[in-house]
MARMARTOR-284922 format. One record per residue: residue in three letters; x, y, z of N, C-alpha, C, O in turn. Coordinates in steps of 0.02 Angstrom, whole numbers, padded with zeros to 5 digits, always signed. Layout:
BEGIN
ALAXYZXYZXYZXYZ/...
END
This chain:
BEGIN
MET+00042-00060+00000+00000+00000+00000+00044+00063+00000+00090+00069+00040/PHE+00028+00108-00045+00065+00170-00049+00052+00213+00013-00006+00222+00033/LYS+00105+00240+00042+00098+00286+00099+00134+00351+00082+00191+00350+00060/PRO+00101+00406+00092+00134+00470+00078+00191+00482+00128+00189+00461+00185/VAL+00243+00517+00103+00300+00534+00145+00296+00608+00162+00293+00650+00117/VAL+00298+00624+00225+00291+00693+00247+00355+00713+00285+00374+00680+00332/ASP+00387+00767+00263+00445+00795+00298+00421+00845+00350+00384+00892+00335/VAL+00443+00834+00411+00423+00876+00467+00485+00903+00502+00532+00866+00516/ALA+00484+00967+00517+00539+00999+00555+00518+01006+00628+00463+01032+00642/ILE+00561+00985+00673+00545+00984+00745+00598+01024+00783+00657+01018+00769/GLY+00576+01064+00831+00622+01103+00873+00625+01075+00943+00573+01070+00977/ILE+00685+01059+00966+00696+01038+01036+00722+01099+01072+00780+01117+01065/LEU+00679+01131+01111+00698+01193+01146+00719+01177+01217+00683+01144+01255/LEU+00778+01200+01236+00809+01183+01300+00819+01244+01343+00837+01298+01319/HIS+00808+01236+01408+00822+01289+01456+00834+01258+01525+00788+01231+01555/LYS+00896+01263+01549+00912+01242+01617+00885+01173+01636+00846+01166+01683/ASN+00905+01122+01597+00883+01053+01610+00809+01041+01599+00782+00991+01623/LYS+00776+01086+01565+00706+01078+01549+00697+01078+01473+00738+01105+01436/VAL+00643+01046+01450+00628+01040+01379+00556+01065+01368+00511+01049+01407/LEU+00545+01103+01315+00479+01131+01301+00436+01079+01266+00456+01049+01216/VAL+00375+01068+01293+00329+01017+01268+00259+01045+01263+00239+01087+01304/GLY+00223+01023+01212+00153+01043+01203+00107+00983+01201+00126+00928+01220/TRP+00045+00994+01179-00006+00942+01177-00044+00945+01111-00067+00999+01091/ARG-00050+00887+01078-00085+00884+01014-00160+00874+01026-00180+00831+01066/GLN-00201+00914+00992-00273+00908+00998-00298+00842+00968-00264+00812+00925/ALA-00355+00819+00990-00382+00755+00967-00394+00754+00892-00389+00701+00861/SER-00408+00811+00862-00423+00815+00790-00360+00809+00747-00366+00800+00686/GLN-00300+00814+00776-00238+00812+00739-00214+00740+00731-00234+00695+00768/HIS-00170+00729+00681-00138+00663+00673-00099+00648+00736-00062+00690+00762/GLN-00106+00585+00761-00075+00566+00825-00099+00613+00881-00059+00635+00922/GLY-00164+00628+00881-00192+00673+00930-00194+00645+01000-00183+00586+01012/ASN-00209+00690+01048-00210+00673+01119-00143+00646+01142-00140+00598+01182/LYS-00089+00675+01117-00022+00656+01137+00020+00719+01147+00004+00773+01121/HIS+00074+00712+01185+00121+00767+01192+00162+00774+01128+00166+00728+01088/GLU+00191+00833+01119+00230+00846+01059+00282+00899+01071+00278+00938+01118/PHE+00331+00901+01026+00379+00955+01022+00355+01003+00968+00320+00981+00921/PRO+00371+01067+00972+00348+01114+00921+00377+01098+00852+00434+01075+00847/GLY+00338+01110+00801+00362+01097+00733+00304+01090+00685+00246+01099+00703/GLY+00320+01074+00622+00269+01066+00572+00299+01045+00505+00359+01033+00500/LYS+00258+01042+00454+00279+01018+00388+00330+01065+00357+00326+01126+00364/VAL+00377+01035+00321+00425+01074+00282+00392+01091+00215+00371+01047+00178/GLU+00388+01156+00201+00356+01177+00139+00401+01163+00078+00461+01152+00086/THR+00371+01162+00019+00409+01151-00043+00463+01204-00050+00452+01264-00041/HIS+00523+01180-00068+00582+01224-00078+00605+01257-00013+00643+01306-00015/GLU+00584+01231+00044+00605+01259+00109+00655+01212+00141+00645+01152+00142/GLN+00709+01239+00168+00758+01199+00205+00729+01179+00272+00695+01220+00304/PRO+00742+01118+00296+00713+01096+00360+00729+01143+00418+00685+01156+00460/VAL+00790+01169+00422+00807+01213+00478+00768+01278+00474+00750+01307+00526/ASP+00754+01302+00413+00713+01363+00405+00641+01349+00425+00608+01391+00455/ALA+00617+01289+00408+00549+01270+00428+00544+01265+00504+00494+01285+00534/CYS+00596+01239+00536+00597+01233+00609+00595+01303+00640+00555+01315+00686/ARG+00636+01348+00615+00638+01416+00642+00570+01450+00634+00545+01483+00679/ARG+00539+01441+00575+00474+01471+00561+00419+01443+00606+00380+01480+00635/GLU+00417+01376+00611+00365+01343+00650+00370+01361+00724+00319+01373+00757/VAL+00431+01363+00750+00440+01380+00821+00418+01451+00835+00387+01465+00886/PHE+00432+01497+00788+00411+01566+00798+00334+01571+00795+00304+01607+00835/GLU+00303+01535+00748+00231+01538+00740+00195+01505+00799+00145+01531+00823/GLU+00220+01447+00821+00184+01409+00872+00202+01430+00943+00158+01435+00987/VAL+00265+01444+00955+00289+01457+01023+00294+01532+01037+00280+01553+01093/GLY+00312+01571+00987+00317+01643+00996+00386+01670+01007+00394+01729+01022/VAL+00437+01627+01000+00506+01651+01009+00544+01641+00943+00537+01590+00910/GLY+00585+01690+00926+00626+01686+00866+00698+01669+00885+00732+01708+00919/LEU+00721+01611+00864+00788+01587+00881+00827+01577+00817+00802+01548+00769/SER+00889+01600+00817+00929+01596+00756+00982+01541+00759+01004+01516+00707/ASP+01003+01521+00819+01059+01474+00827+01033+01404+00839+01014+01388+00896/TRP+01032+01362+00788+01005+01294+00792+01060+01242+00780+01107+01255+00741/HIS+01054+01185+00813+01101+01129+00804+01063+01069+00775+01007+01055+00795/CYS+01095+01035+00728+01066+00973+00701+01062+00921+00756+01114+00902+00784/PHE+01003+00897+00772+00993+00849+00826+00988+00778+00800+01022+00733+00825/ASP+00947+00768+00749+00939+00700+00720+00893+00704+00660+00858+00753+00649/VAL+00893+00650+00621+00844+00640+00567+00815+00570+00577+00852+00521+00577/ILE+00750+00566+00586+00718+00503+00603+00662+00488+00553+00620+00531+00540/ARG+00663+00429+00526+00609+00406+00480+00566+00356+00517+00591+00306+00544/HIS+00500+00369+00519+00455+00324+00555+00393+00311+00513+00364+00357+00485/GLU+00374+00247+00510+00317+00227+00469+00257+00212+00514+00259+00167+00556/TYR+00204+00250+00504+00140+00238+00538+00096+00196+00491+00116+00180+00435/ASP+00036+00180+00514-00010+00141+00473-00031+00178+00410-00043+00147+00359/ASP-00034+00244+00415-00061+00282+00359-00012+00329+00326-00027+00357+00273/VAL+00047+00339+00355+00093+00388+00328+00164+00373+00351+00175+00343+00404/VAL+00213+00395+00311+00284+00392+00331+00306+00463+00346+00299+00508+00304/VAL+00332+00473+00406+00356+00540+00424+00432+00539+00430+00461+00493+00457/VAL+00463+00591+00404+00535+00601+00412+00543+00663+00456+00528+00719+00436/LEU+00567+00652+00516+00575+00705+00565+00645+00735+00559+00694+00700+00569/HIS+00649+00799+00544+00712+00836+00543+00715+00875+00608+00680+00925+00616/LEU+00758+00853+00654+00758+00882+00721+00817+00929+00731+00873+00916+00710/PHE+00803+00985+00763+00853+01035+00780+00843+01057+00852+00787+01059+00877/SER+00898+01073+00885+00895+01095+00955+00920+01167+00961+00962+01189+00922/ALA+00894+01202+01012+00915+01271+01025+00904+01287+01098+00861+01257+01131/TYR+00943+01334+01124+00936+01356+01193+00894+01419+01196+00902+01465+01156/VAL+00849+01421+01245+00806+01480+01254+00834+01522+01311+00835+01498+01368/PRO+00856+01583+01298+00884+01625+01352+00829+01650+01398+00770+01650+01381/ASP+00850+01672+01458+00802+01698+01507+00760+01755+01479+00701+01762+01495/THR+00790+01796+01436+00756+01856+01411+00696+01841+01366+00655+01885+01355/LEU+00690+01779+01340+00635+01761+01295+00582+01718+01329+00532+01702+01298/LEU+00592+01700+01392+00545+01654+01425+00474+01681+01428+00426+01643+01420/ASP+00467+01745+01439+00400+01774+01446+00362+01777+01380+00302+01790+01379/LEU+00396+01766+01324+00364+01769+01259+00332+01703+01239+00292+01700+01192/ILE+00348+01649+01275+00322+01583+01257+00247+01580+01268+00221+01597+01321/GLN+00212+01557+01216+00139+01555+01217+00113+01491+01249+00148+01441+01254/GLN+00050+01495+01270+00015+01435+01295-00006+01393+01234-00018+01423+01181/PRO-00012+01327+01238-00006+01287+01299+00063+01255+01309+00068+01203+01342/TRP+00116+01285+01281+00182+01256+01287+00207+01263+01359+00199+01314+01391/SER+00237+01208+01383+00260+01206+01453+00329+01174+01457+00348+01134+01415/TRP+00366+01193+01510+00432+01164+01522+00426+01101+01565+00390+01101+01616/TYR+00461+01049+01545+00463+00986+01584+00536+00969+01598+00579+00975+01555/HIS+00548+00947+01660+00615+00922+01676+00630+00860+01634+00585+00822+01617/ARG+00692+00851+01619+00711+00794+01577+00689+00728+01608+00670+00682+01572/GLU+00691+00723+01674+00671+00661+01707+00597+00646+01699+00575+00589+01710/GLU+00557+00696+01680+00485+00686+01673+00465+00663+01602+00410+00639+01593/LEU+00510+00669+01554+00491+00659+01484+00467+00588+01470+00419+00579+01432/GLN+00499+00538+01501+00481+00469+01487+00411+00452+01511+00382+00402+01489/GLN+00383+00492+01557+00316+00478+01583+00261+00512+01541+00202+00501+01554/LEU+00281+00552+01492+00232+00586+01450+00210+00543+01391+00244+00494+01374/ASN+00154+00560+01362+00124+00520+01309+00142+00549+01240+00104+00588+01212/PHE+00200+00530+01214+00223+00553+01149+00207+00501+01095+00199+00442+01110/PRO+00202+00522+01031+00196+00474+00976+00257+00427+00973+00310+00445+00998/ALA+00248+00370+00944+00301+00319+00941+00363+00344+00907+00419+00324+00924/ALA+00356+00389+00858+00414+00414+00822+00462+00454+00866+00519+00466+00848/ASN+00438+00474+00925+00478+00516+00969+00518+00477+01021+00556+00506+01060/HIS+00512+00411+01023+00542+00372+01076+00618+00379+01079+00647+00386+01133/SER+00651+00378+01021+00724+00385+01021+00745+00455+01042+00799+00464+01070/ILE+00703+00505+01029+00718+00573+01051+00716+00576+01127+00761+00605+01158/LEU+00665+00546+01156+00658+00547+01229+00716+00510+01263+00741+00532+01315/ALA+00738+00455+01232+00794+00417+01260+00858+00459+01260+00899+00454+01306/ARG+00867+00500+01209+00928+00541+01205+00925+00599+01254+00976+00619+01282/LEU+00866+00627+01266+00859+00684+01311+00860+00664+01384+00877+00705+01427/SER+00841+00602+01399+00834+00580+01469+00897+00544+01491+00905+00484+01478/TRP+00942+00579+01525+01004+00549+01549+00994+00516+01617+00958+00543+01659/PRO+01024+00456+01628+01027+00429+01695+01068+00475+01741+01104+00518+01716/ASN+01062+00466+01806+01096+00510+01854+01167+00486+01871+01205+00523+01902/ILE+01184+00424+01852+01248+00395+01872+01289+00376+01810+01263+00344+01764/ILE+01352+00396+01809+01400+00374+01758+01457+00338+01793+01493+00368+01833/LYS+01466+00274+01777+01520+00235+01806+01577+00231+01756+01567+00211+01698/ILE+01637+00249+01777+01696+00247+01734+01732+00180+01744+01747+00161+01800/SER+01744+00145+01690+01774+00078+01695+01821+00066+01636+01809+00088+01580/SER+01876+00029+01650+01923+00010+01597+01904-00057+01566+01935-00077+01517/THR+01854-00090+01593+01832-00154+01567+01759-00149+01546+01723-00105+01569/GLU+01738-00195+01504+01669-00196+01481+01626-00231+01534+01639-00289+01552/ILE+01576-00197+01559+01533-00224+01611+01460-00211+01592+01445-00167+01552/VAL+01416-00251+01621+01345-00241+01609+01321-00183+01652+01328-00185+01713/PRO+01293-00131+01621+01271-00073+01661+01211-00091+01704+01167-00128+01684/LYS+01210-00063+01765+01152-00071+01807+01096-00026+01780+01109+00018+01739/LYS+01036-00038+01803+00980+00003+01781+00991+00075+01800+01014+00091+01855/GLU+00974+00119+01755+00980+00191+01766+01052+00214+01779+01064+00257+01822/GLU+01100+00186+01742+01168+00212+01744+01200+00204+01675+01179+00162+01635/LEU+01251+00244+01662+01290+00240+01601+01360+00216+01619+01383+00224+01675/ILE+01394+00186+01570+01462+00163+01578+01508+00203+01533+01502+00200+01472/TYR+01554+00242+01563+01606+00275+01524+01664+00227+01519+01701+00217+01567/TRP+01671+00196+01460+01721+00144+01449+01787+00176+01428+01793+00205+01374/ARG+01838+00171+01473+01905+00197+01458+01953+00139+01456+01984+00123+01507/PRO+01960+00106+01398+02003+00046+01394+02076+00062+01406+02100+00115+01385/GLU+02110+00017+01440+02182+00024+01450+02217+00009+01383+02200-00039+01349/GLN+02264+00051+01365+02297+00045+01300+02372+00056+01311+02394+00113+01323/THR+02410+00003+01307+02481+00008+01320+02521+00035+01261+02573+00066+01270/ASN+02496+00023+01201+02530+00046+01141+02484+00093+01103+02431+00071+01079/SER+02503+00156+01096+02459+00205+01064+02444+00189+00992+02396+00214+00963/SER+02487+00146+00961+02476+00129+00890+02424+00073+00883+02400+00060+00828/GLU+02407+00041+00939+02358-00013+00936+02287+00015+00942+02275+00062+00980/GLY+02242-00013+00904+02173+00008+00908+02137-00026+00965+02166-00069+00999/VAL+02075-00007+00977+02035-00037+01029+01973-00067+00996+01954-00047+00941/SER+01943-00115+01030+01881-00144+01005+01842-00172+01064+01871-00188+01116/LEU+01777-00177+01055+01735-00206+01106+01741-00282+01101+01727-00311+01049/GLN+01762-00313+01155+01775-00385+01155+01719-00425+01186+01701-00479+01162/PHE+01691-00399+01240+01641-00435+01279+01573-00427+01246+01551-00370+01234/GLU+01539-00481+01231+01476-00478+01196+01419-00459+01244+01399-00499+01286/LEU+01395-00398+01236+01337-00375+01274+01278-00366+01227+01287-00362+01166/ASP+01219-00364+01256+01160-00349+01215+01165-00278+01189+01196-00235+01220/SER+01134-00265+01132+01138-00199+01101+01113-00144+01147+01142-00090+01148/HIS+01060-00158+01186+01034-00106+01230+01082-00090+01287+01078-00036+01316/HIS+01127-00138+01303+01179-00124+01353+01231-00076+01324+01252-00029+01358/TYR+01253-00089+01263+01303-00045+01232+01274+00025+01219+01312+00073+01214/ALA+01208+00030+01214+01177+00096+01207+01188+00138+01269+01180+00199+01267/SER+01205+00106+01325+01220+00142+01388+01294+00157+01395+01316+00180+01448/TYR+01333+00145+01342+01406+00156+01345+01425+00225+01318+01396+00250+01270/ILE+01475+00255+01351+01507+00316+01328+01579+00298+01310+01613+00264+01348/VAL+01602+00321+01252+01670+00307+01230+01701+00372+01206+01670+00411+01170/ASN+01764+00384+01226+01797+00445+01204+01804+00446+01128+01809+00393+01096/LEU+01805+00505+01099+01808+00513+01027+01867+00475+00997+01860+00444+00944/GLU+01925+00477+01029+01985+00443+01003+01972+00368+00996+01988+00339+00945/HIS+01943+00338+01048+01929+00266+01045+01870+00251+01000+01869+00200+00966/TYR+01821+00296+00999+01763+00286+00955+01784+00280+00882+01758+00237+00846/LEU+01830+00321+00861+01853+00320+00792+01892+00257+00775+01900+00241+00716/GLN+01918+00223+00826+01955+00161+00814+01910+00100+00809+01932+00046+00788/LEU+01847+00107+00829+01800+00051+00825+01777+00042+00753+01777+00089+00714/ASP+01757-00019+00736+01729-00030+00670+01658-00001+00668+01628+00009+00720/PRO+01632+00012+00607+01566+00044+00601+01511+00009+00639+01467+00042+00668/GLU+01511-00057+00640+01459-00094+00676+01462-00079+00751+01410-00070+00783/GLN+01523-00077+00779+01530-00062+00849+01514+00011+00864+01486+00027+00916/GLN+01532+00056+00818+01515+00127+00828+01440+00136+00834+01416+00176+00874/ASN+01402+00099+00793+01329+00106+00795+01299+00081+00860+01243+00100+00877/LYS+01336+00039+00897+01311+00013+00960+01318+00064+01016+01280+00063+01065/ILE+01368+00108+01010+01385+00154+01065+01333+00209+01070+01312+00239+01020/GLY+01311+00224+01132+01259+00273+01143+01284+00345+01145+01248+00390+01124/SER+01345+00356+01171+01370+00425+01180+01444+00429+01166+01482+00382+01177/ILE+01465+00487+01141+01535+00501+01127+01560+00553+01177+01528+00605+01188/HIS+01618+00539+01207+01649+00583+01256+01702+00626+01223+01740+00603+01181/LEU+01705+00689+01244+01756+00735+01220+01797+00760+01279+01770+00787+01326/LYS+01863+00750+01275+01907+00783+01323+01904+00859+01310+01884+00880+01256/GLN+01923+00899+01359+01919+00971+01349+01964+00992+01290+01945+01037+01252/SER+02022+00960+01283+02066+00978+01227+02033+00962+01160+02041+00999+01112/GLN+01996+00906+01156+01960+00889+01095+01903+00937+01083+01891+00959+01027/LEU+01867+00953+01136+01811+00998+01132+01830+01066+01103+01796+01092+01060/MET+01886+01093+01126+01905+01160+01106+01930+01163+01034+01936+01218+01006/GLN+01944+01106+01004+01967+01104+00934+01909+01099+00884+01920+01104+00824/LEU+01849+01088+00909+01792+01078+00865+01753+01142+00854+01756+01189+00894/SER+01716+01143+00799+01674+01201+00782+01602+01177+00772+01589+01117+00765/LYS+01556+01224+00771+01486+01207+00759+01480+01173+00691+01507+01197+00641/GLY+01445+01116+00689+01438+01078+00628+01485+01019+00623+01477+00977+00579/ASP+01534+01014+00669+01581+00959+00668+01553+00895+00699+01576+00840+00682/LEU+01505+00901+00744+01478+00842+00777+01434+00801+00729+01402+00829+00684/ILE+01434+00736+00739+01394+00691+00698+01321+00700+00716+01302+00688+00773/CYS+01279+00720+00669+01208+00730+00683+01177+00663+00702+01186+00613+00668/GLY+01140+00663+00756+01107+00602+00780+01145+00566+00834+01119+00518+00862/ARG+01207+00587+00849+01246+00556+00903+01245+00600+00965+01243+00662+00960/ARG+01248+00568+01023+01247+00604+01086+01318+00616+01111+01359+00569+01112/TYR+01333+00678+01131+01401+00696+01152+01400+00723+01223+01355+00760+01243/ILE+01450+00703+01262+01461+00730+01329+01533+00755+01333+01579+00719+01315/ALA+01541+00817+01356+01607+00849+01353+01634+00861+01423+01597+00880+01469/ALA+01699+00851+01431+01734+00866+01493+01750+00940+01495+01781+00967+01449/CYS+01729+00974+01549+01740+01046+01555+01770+01062+01624+01752+01031+01674/HIS+01816+01110+01624+01849+01130+01687+01841+01205+01701+01864+01229+01752/ASP+01808+01240+01654+01801+01313+01663+01742+01337+01622+01712+01299+01584/LEU+01726+01402+01629+01668+01430+01595+01678+01432+01519+01630+01423+01482/VAL+01739+01443+01497+01752+01446+01424+01735+01379+01391+01705+01379+01337/SER+01755+01324+01421+01741+01259+01392+01666+01242+01395+01640+01209+01350/ILE+01632+01265+01448+01559+01255+01452+01524+01292+01395+01479+01266+01364/GLN+01546+01353+01383+01517+01392+01328+01531+01359+01261+01489+01360+01216/GLN+01590+01329+01253+01608+01294+01192+01563+01233+01181+01543+01219+01125/ALA+01548+01197+01235+01505+01138+01231+01435+01158+01205+01405+01122+01166/HIS+01411+01215+01228+01347+01240+01204+01352+01262+01131+01307+01250+01091/LYS+01406+01294+01115+01415+01322+01048+01414+01269+00994+01386+01279+00940/ILE+01446+01211+01007+01451+01160+00955+01393+01109+00959+01387+01067+00914/GLY+01351+01112+01011+01293+01069+01014+01300+01005+01052+01270+00955+01033/CYS+01340+01004+01106+01346+00944+01148+01280+00932+01185+01238+00976+01189/ASP+01273+00872+01213+01212+00853+01249+01218+00857+01325+01168+00865+01359/ALA+01279+00853+01351+01290+00855+01423+01363+00872+01436+01405+00869+01390/ILE+01379+00889+01499+01448+00905+01516+01467+00873+01582+01425+00860+01626/LEU+01531+00860+01589+01562+00836+01651+01605+00893+01678+01649+00917+01643/ILE+01594+00913+01741+01635+00964+01772+01678+00931+01825+01653+00897+01869/SER+01744+00942+01821+01790+00910+01868+01854+00951+01876+01867+00997+01838/PRO+01895+00933+01928+01877+00888+01984+01843+00927+02040+01867+00979+02061/VAL+01786+00902+02062+01749+00935+02115+01786+00926+02182+01792+00974+02220/GLN+01810+00866+02195+01848+00851+02255+01914+00816+02235+01922+00796+02178/ALA+01959+00811+02283+02023+00779+02269+02012+00706+02250+01968+00672+02276/THR+02054+00682+02203+02048+00613+02179+02116+00578+02181+02168+00610+02176/GLN+02114+00512+02187+02175+00472+02183+02200+00468+02111+02260+00460+02100/THR+02154+00473+02063+02173+00467+01993+02215+00527+01970+02263+00519+01933/HIS+02195+00587+01993+02231+00648+01973+02248+00689+02035+02219+00742+02047/PRO+02295+00665+02075+02312+00699+02138+02344+00768+02129+02345+00808+02175/ASP+02370+00781+02068+02403+00845+02056+02354+00901+02038+02373+00959+02035/GLN+02290+00883+02024+02241+00934+02006+02204+00959+02068+02177+00920+02107/ALA+02204+01025+02077+02171+01055+02134+02095+01052+02125+02071+01072+02072/PRO+02058+01027+02174+01985+01023+02168+01954+01093+02166+01979+01140+02197/ILE+01898+01099+02130+01864+01164+02125+01815+01175+02182+01796+01232+02196/GLY+01793+01121+02215+01746+01128+02271+01674+01138+02247+01662+01153+02189/TRP+01627+01129+02293+01557+01132+02276+01534+01202+02257+01491+01210+02214/GLU+01561+01253+02290+01539+01321+02275+01555+01340+02203+01513+01368+02168/ARG+01617+01326+02182+01637+01341+02113+01598+01297+02064+01578+01320+02011/PHE+01587+01233+02082+01549+01189+02039+01479+01217+02027+01456+01220+01970/GLU+01446+01239+02080+01378+01266+02074+01378+01329+02030+01333+01339+01990/HIS+01428+01371+02038+01434+01431+01997+01437+01413+01923+01406+01446+01882/LEU+01475+01361+01905+01482+01340+01836+01418+01305+01811+01396+01317+01755/ALA+01390+01263+01854+01330+01224+01834+01271+01270+01819+01231+01254+01775/GLN+01265+01325+01855+01210+01371+01844+01213+01404+01775+01163+01433+01753/ARG+01269+01401+01743+01277+01433+01678+01268+01384+01620+01287+01399+01563/SER+01241+01326+01634+01232+01275+01583+01158+01260+01572+01119+01254+01619/HIS+01138+01255+01508+01072+01230+01490+01072+01154+01483+01019+01124+01474/LEU+01131+01124+01487+01139+01052+01477+01145+01016+01544+01165+01047+01594/PRO+01129+00951+01547+01140+00913+01608+01214+00915+01628+01258+00905+01586/VAL+01227+00928+01691+01296+00933+01717+01308+00876+01765+01270+00865+01812/PHE+01363+00840+01754+01382+00785+01798+01444+00806+01838+01493+00831+01810/ALA+01441+00794+01903+01498+00809+01947+01546+00750+01946+01525+00693+01956/LEU+01610+00764+01935+01661+00712+01931+01719+00731+01976+01740+00789+01978/GLY+01745+00682+02012+01803+00694+02055+01787+00683+02129+01756+00726+02160/GLY+01807+00625+02156+01794+00611+02226+01722+00595+02242+01700+00602+02299/MET+01684+00574+02191+01612+00561+02201+01598+00492+02229+01635+00444+02215/HIS+01546+00487+02267+01520+00424+02294+01445+00423+02281+01414+00476+02278/ARG+01416+00364+02272+01345+00360+02257+01302+00398+02308+01251+00427+02291/SER+01324+00398+02371+01286+00432+02423+01286+00508+02415+01249+00542+02449/MET+01328+00534+02370+01333+00607+02360+01286+00633+02307+01287+00693+02292/LEU+01244+00591+02278+01201+00613+02223+01155+00670+02245+01150+00720+02210/ASP+01122+00662+02302+01077+00715+02325+01115+00779+02339+01091+00834+02324/LEU+01175+00774+02368+01216+00833+02382+01234+00867+02316+01231+00929+02311/ALA+01253+00828+02266+01272+00856+02201+01213+00892+02170+01221+00946+02141/LYS+01153+00863+02175+01093+00895+02146+01078+00962+02180+01056+01009+02148/LYS+01091+00966+02245+01080+01028+02281+01125+01084+02255+01109+01143+02262/HIS+01182+01064+02226+01229+01113+02199+01222+01120+02124+01267+01146+02091/GLY+01166+01097+02096+01152+01108+02025+01170+01052+01978+01163+01060+01918/ALA+01194+00996+02004+01213+00940+01961+01151+00901+01939+01101+00897+01975/TYR+01155+00873+01880+01104+00827+01856+01119+00757+01883+01074+00717+01898/GLY+01185+00742+01888+01207+00676+01911+01279+00677+01931+01311+00730+01934/ILE+01306+00618+01945+01376+00612+01965+01411+00558+01924+01378+00514+01896/ALA+01477+00562+01922+01518+00512+01886+01579+00496+01927+01603+00539+01965/GLY+01604+00435+01920+01663+00417+01958+01686+00347+01942+01655+00311+01903/ILE+01742+00327+01975+01772+00262+01962+01762+00216+02022+01719+00172+02021/ARG+01802+00226+02074+01804+00179+02130+01739+00176+02169+01713+00122+02183/ASN+01712+00233+02188+01655+00235+02232+01588+00239+02196+01536+00250+02227/ILE+01591+00230+02129+01528+00230+02090+01516+00160+02061+01467+00149+02027/
END
């Protein structure tokens, strides 16, 4: 059966760990469900221009700086939709312009909302677990945690590869540094859920360099690197070292006060790294963290 193909531009609007969400009326396709702002791409219109136009018409804010988030093709019973997704940050100065019925939801709330099936992978990318465990070996992630896999490599000329056979959904919980990610074969790259950027790698990149559709988390130690992570379109950041660590004893910890000062300047989820213990999650959240990351005590 022939199904029409519809190109739709979608805007993922972000503000301080919150995402803008609306509600589709019953009379609309996939009605009585939550939605992100957006609409059909007109003939001869670029998807990003359609996104900018639709967000201004529906939400009431004009945003010029957009990042390629993903392109998703989904087949319904009656139509095939190609979602062209873009993300943007909404500054404090534009918050009062947002029209009803659009509302801000915390990232942790997104999975409980009633979105169309085509949005499931979007929700999975926006909803970060609160715990990141750093490991040099391949392990099965516990529920609601990510694994930052840092393989030991004795010879820099040798490549790395995933050796331990895990289910695909387990590898989707893995974070791999860009250097190691590029050494994996294409099949293994497709299994990895997130790409990690060291601060030195982060500062060498420009807007448009990130792979559209992949999730990135960047290591940041100062305000300049946090701004860079936003500029190029990262999904989350790690701020370290919050406390003294055995791994990097020569690095002076920034402490919770400085961490909170930096975290308040991010629209992205911020993970506290350095001297963290699972019992510190609530403390970290009180200082503006989305979650915590660590090796020994995580």
